[in-house]
C-alpha angles and dihedrals in degrees: 000000000000112000114203113195139173136129125287113289097022093115102257096146094056092042093048091050090055092044091050091053092045096049101029089233121136116242125221127191114228091213092052092049089052092048089059087067106026142042100234110122094186091233110185086003092277114132121214101202112014095173095052092044091054091053087054089050093052091052093049093047090050090054091054092046091051088066090060092244121151106213150159122254119203109206150116139266092200128039138179115250123214090277091056093250122139111252126187119228107248113265091231089059090055090047091051091052088062096215115200097191132011124208118191114199117203135180140175110287096235090053091052090045092055093046091053091049094049098039104037105012089240118145113209119170119236094249093055093048090050092050092046092051094045090053091051093049096045093047091049090053092048093049090047091055098038096044096031094239120161110236143173132196116219127194109221101234101175087115119059088217091062107114136120100220090235132097139163136241108225124195111224136165112265092243091057092046087056092049092050093049092047091050094243092113113050098166130058111200124215137168090227133023126222113261100227129075107256139191103205149005117230108211112229106191107211126218130005092021099039095181141099102261101179149329137249132193119245114229102172143358120220133200112175147139100290097239090053092049092052091048093058099035108036098095092060099025097107089215137083124259088241091057091047092051093046093049093051098032094119095040129089091198133037131207135207144173114227106220132212133181114004130201126199116213116233088215115030115231129235115236090238090063088060092051095258117124098182139049107257114230094203109001141314128215120238137165116272109258119221113227 
């Protein structure tokens, strides 16, 4: 089962519809499965009895699984209780759902805020949306690690205005920078991902270049069992399997950024011009530059 999560208004329904068409898997809504058993209508997105509802959900998911169907479940990892407070779904509920793959959908807070206003007439302030989304993302990462669930974080880019205003400078070998810019290398592998939602990676080519040579958009972030990550990325990895295995030899899980459109700079940029006065060992945050 693929579990697609994200806070209210992030665009899960539209994404799940596309994913269902792409994979041929039927999609079920967690809230609709719960409504088959309970009376909660999720008015104003506040849930009366989160614990009871989740027991209903487990039962309904088990019924679907008993048919042998592989499917998509559209749901949440965090909900609002009747007091309007953010409440995490119990970890044992997530364990009981037996999720094979977790997809976390994220979007810019003001875009979510506007969707909620137009769709449901709900007015959330930007700070609350940001906090709600951060809770969902951080809990997804924790569950992925604790329960050993493969997951990826996807920025919903249906709207051209969707960006977070934050990016990272990533040190890479010059040969890999060239492969990324040419499109040969579509994944950049790391032992650890950056915490924040980001728009782009700025490619700092290490010695002998020692300059930022280009930029590339970030489409998704992966954290998976390393054999699974290699299976889905190897064709566009830009590296050998031997290198991959050696790099992650002491790791149980492996991480990667899935990369999109890349731009090579005509004149490479010094780190100081981007406000960075040191060479980052892993990555460094910076503001997204408009080209």
